[in-house]
TIGU-72821 format. One line per 4 residues: number of its first residue (from 1); their letters; for each residue x, y, z of C-alpha. Coordinates in steps of 0.1 Angstrom, whole numbers. Example, Ala and Ser with C-alpha at 12.3 -4.5 7.8 and 13.67 -1.06 7.14 Angstrom:
<sites>
1	as	123 -45 78; 137 -11 71
</sites>
This chain:
<sites>
1	mplr	-56 -89 165; -36 -80 140; -46 -42 119; -48 -52 82
5	kryl	-41 -32 56; -72 -26 43; -111 -31 56; -139 -36 29
9	fvcv	-169 -23 44; -201 -38 25; -233 -27 27; -258 -52 41
13	nrrp	-288 -25 48; -321 -43 43; -351 -21 39; -387 -31 31
17	dnap	-392 -45 -5; -411 -16 -16; -387 12 -4; -381 38 -35
21	kgsc	-342 36 -29; -344 -2 -24; -313 -20 -3; -283 -39 -9
25	aarg	-291 -65 9; -323 -68 -18; -299 -66 -47; -271 -94 -33
29	seev	-248 -76 -5; -256 -102 20; -239 -127 -5; -210 -104 -21
33	haal	-198 -99 15; -197 -141 21; -178 -145 -14; -154 -120 -4
37	kaav	-148 -137 33; -140 -167 12; -121 -156 -15; -100 -134 8
41	aarg	-94 -163 36; -84 -189 2; -60 -163 -10; -42 -162 22
45	larl	-51 -124 23; -74 -124 58; -47 -121 83; -30 -93 74
49	earp	-40 -75 41; -79 -75 41; -113 -79 64; -143 -77 44
53	csss	-169 -62 69; -206 -57 73; -219 -25 71; -254 -4 73
57	cldv	-261 20 44; -232 36 30; -254 64 16; -249 51 -25
61	cgag	-283 30 -27; -281 37 -64; -255 21 -73; -259 -8 -47
65	ptvl	-245 -36 -35; -216 -8 -24; -183 -17 -10; -161 8 9
69	vepd	-123 3 3; -104 15 35; -79 32 41; -85 39 2
73	hlll	-114 59 5; -129 44 -27; -166 31 -32; -173 4 -56
77	grvt	-207 -3 -64; -231 -24 -85; -206 -54 -68; -217 -89 -76
81	tadv	-206 -123 -66; -186 -123 -104; -166 -91 -93; -151 -111 -61
85	paiv	-124 -123 -79; -114 -87 -95; -120 -75 -62; -93 -102 -42
89	dala	-68 -96 -73; -67 -60 -66; -58 -64 -30; -34 -86 -37
93	ggew	-18 -59 -61; -38 -58 -89; -58 -29 -103; -88 -22 -90
97	pahl	-118 -31 -116; -126 3 -132; -164 -7 -138; -170 -9 -97
101	vlsq	-156 20 -90; -178 45 -85; -173 83 -97; -177 112 -73
105	aeid	-213 122 -94; -224 85 -86; -212 93 -49; -227 126 -47
109	ag	-261 111 -63; -261 85 -37
</sites>
């Protein structure tokens, strides 16, 4: 198995519907994960460039769905399936979508 340049950990944690924090899965993260996998493969980036992986809670519930990009140590938040093309463009050498990049204050707020 080749080691990819980046791994995208998509939080697919699901809490009960009445949980105060909510959950990324309830906000559509499972669909985001599936869309990322499909888009990365379609662009030919799956083998060496990037691997979308599912993850449990990333502790930034208020900004969910969240995606942790490693080894960049970058947290993306409020990600929807509509954001997937821009994320894949960034993987291919473009800029990360600024509206998705979480600030340190957002990360600290959890």
